N, C-alpha and C positions, 0 to 999 in steps of 0.2 A: 283073237285078242281077248274076247270075253272069257274064253276058257282059261287063258293065262292069268287074267285078273282073279278069276274064281279060284284057281289053283293056289295063287299067292295068298288069298284071303283064308283059304282052308289049311294052309301050311301050319305045322306045329309052332314054328317060330313066331308067326304073326298072332297066333292064338295065345301065345305065352304072355301072361300078365306083366311080368317084369319088362319084357321087350316093348310092349305097347306103352307102358308108362315111360320108359326111357325115350322112346321116339317122341311121344307127346311133349315131355319136358324139354327135350333138346330143341324141338321146333319152337317152343315158347321163348327159350333163351336166344336162339338165332334171330327170331323175328324182332324181339325187343332191341337187340343190338343193331340189327339192320335198319330198323325204323329210325333210331337216333342218328345213325351215320347218314342214311339217305336224306333225312330231313335237313341236315346241315348242308350237304352238297346241293340239294334241290333248292335251297333258299339262297345260298351264297353265290353260286355261279350265275344264275339268271340276273341277280341284282348287280353283280360285278359287270356283267355284259351290258346291262342297261345304263348304269351310272359311272362305269369306268373304275380304274385302279384306285382312285382317291376315295372310293366308297368305303365305309367302315372307319373313317377317321374322325367321326363325331359321335357324340352321345346319342343323338337322334338316330343315326344309322345303326348303332349297336342295339338300341331299343327295338327298332323295326325288325332287325335280323332276329333278335331273341323271340319276339312275339310270333313271327311267322314260323320260324324253325321249331319252336316248342309246340305251337298249336298243331303244326303238321305232324310232328312226332306223336302227339297224343292221338290224333285222328288215325294215323297209320297203325298204331298199336291197338287201339280200342275198337276200331270199326272194321278195318280190312279183314282180320282173321274171322270175325263174326259173320262177315258176308260170304266168306269162303266155305265155312263149315259151322253147323249148329253146335259142334263140340266146343267152339271157341266163344260162344255167346257168354256175356258176363253179366252177373247180377250185381245189384248195389252192395250186397253182402260180400261178394268176392272182391269188389273194389274197396271195401272198407269205408263206405260212405253212408252207412245206415245211421239214422238219427241225426242229431246235431252235435257240435262240439260242446263239451261239458267243462265245468271248473276242474274236474279231475285231469282232463287233457291239458288245461292251462298249467296246473300245478306240476304235472309230470314233465313238461317240456324243459324247464331249466335244470331239473334233476338229471334228466337224460342227457342234456348238453354237457354237464360236468362229467358224467360217466363216459360219454363218447370222447371227450377231450382227454381224459386220463388214459383210456384205451388206445387212442391214436398216438399219444406221446410214447406209450410203452412199445407199440408196434414200430413206430418210426425209429426209436432207439435201437431196437433189435435189428432192423434192416440197415441201420447206419453202420453196423459191423461189417457189412458187405462192401467191398471196394468199389463196386460199380454204382452204388446207390447214392444219389445226391439229395440229401434231406433239405437243402436250402434252395433248390430250384423253384423259381416263382411261377405261379400260374397266371396266364394272360387273361385277365377279366376286364380289360379296357381301362386299367389304372391310369394310363397316360392322359385320359380325358376326364379327370375328376377334379379339375381346378375350380370350377364355379359351382354355385349353389344349384343351378338348373341341371348341370351335368350330374351332380351327386344325387339329385332327386330321381333322375331317370335311371341311374345306376341302381338306386334303391329298388325301383319298380322291377327291373329285370332280374336282379340278383336276390332280392329278399322277398319278392312277391311271386313273380312268374316262375322262376326256376324251382323253388321248393314245392309249389303246388303241383306243377306238371311232373317233376321227378318223383314225388311221392305217389301221385296217381298212377304212374306207369310202373315204378319198381316195387314199392311196398303195397300198392293197390292191385293193379292188374296182374303183374308177374307173380308177386308173392301169393296173392289170392288163388291164382290158378295152380301154382306149384304145390301149395299147401293142401289142395284137395287130393293130391297124388303121393306126396312125400312126407316123411317125418319132419318135424320142425327144424332140427339142426341142419339137415341136408338142404331144405328150402332156404334157410337163412344164409347158409354158406354160398349157395349158387347165386342168389340175388346179390349178395354183397360182393362176390368176386366180379360179377358182370358190372355192377355199379362202379367198382374201382377201375375196370378196364375202359369204360366209356369216358373216363376223365383223362385218359391219354398220357398221364405222367406218373412215374413210379411213386414219387413222394405224395402227390395228391391222391393217387389211387389207394395207397396204404391208409392214408388219413380217412378217406370216405368209406373204405372198407370197414374200418372200426365203427364209423358213424352208422353205417347201414346195419350192422349187427344190432346196435342199440335201437335203431328205428324199427327193425323187424320185431324186436322184443316189445316195443310199444304197441305194435299192431297186435301181437299175441295177447298182451295184457288188457288192452282196451277194446279190441275187436274192430277198431276203425283206424284210419290214417290221420285223424285230426291232430292228435298229440304229436305225431311224426312231422306233420306239416309245420306246426308251431315250433318244434325243436329245430327243424331245418332252417326256419326263418331266423330263429335266435342265432344259430351258428353263422349264417351268412351275414346277418346284420353286424355281428361283432367283428367278423373278418373284414367287412367293408369299412367299418369305423376305424379299424387298425390301418387299413390302406390309406384312408383319408387323413387321419390325424397323426399317425405314427408310421409314415412310409419307410423310415429307416429300419423298422423291425422286420420287414419282409424283403 
């Protein structure tokens, strides 16, 4: 077995730089996707087993599920690979968490939101030309339990606070930071954005967040951190939540 392992390591293919980069980046993408999927199943099924089929019918249930699944996803993405191999250890610089948020980050967030919205509208319009694409399909974010002020407050916490922070930390932080050490900027942005669209599970939502991710990755490149991206993501989700609450007929 040792001779076989040594032979594999000494092979020209493994020593090829392009091959090694391809394998490394592929593993990153697979693990980021798997961690998000695993965290959802690992959270939902035990809680459904404990509390029954009626679970997830209240804003409290949704908040608990969001906290547990997102924290688990972050732990799986950030810690597990680092425990497996030193190659996957991550610095604050790779995560985009150096320093503190600046007024530049605050100023860029609304500008980036406008750019992402324009880009998303353009992409959705193009995809709408395809017969199988449903641009009006709604995303299930628990809108049925947004009647009261307490429900809306908890929805705000999970959609405008928790989701943007964790998603930016994982996708534009860990994943983009790692990919960017091996790949050119356009390729890294494309891979992160495609995967970000895939994990949202709906074509219309995926196209929308793909455009958003391109802008978010651009913010990471411009500022060197994910702070502006987190703020822009919060702005986007806050506006979407406000529309769901006050103008439900629009969605």
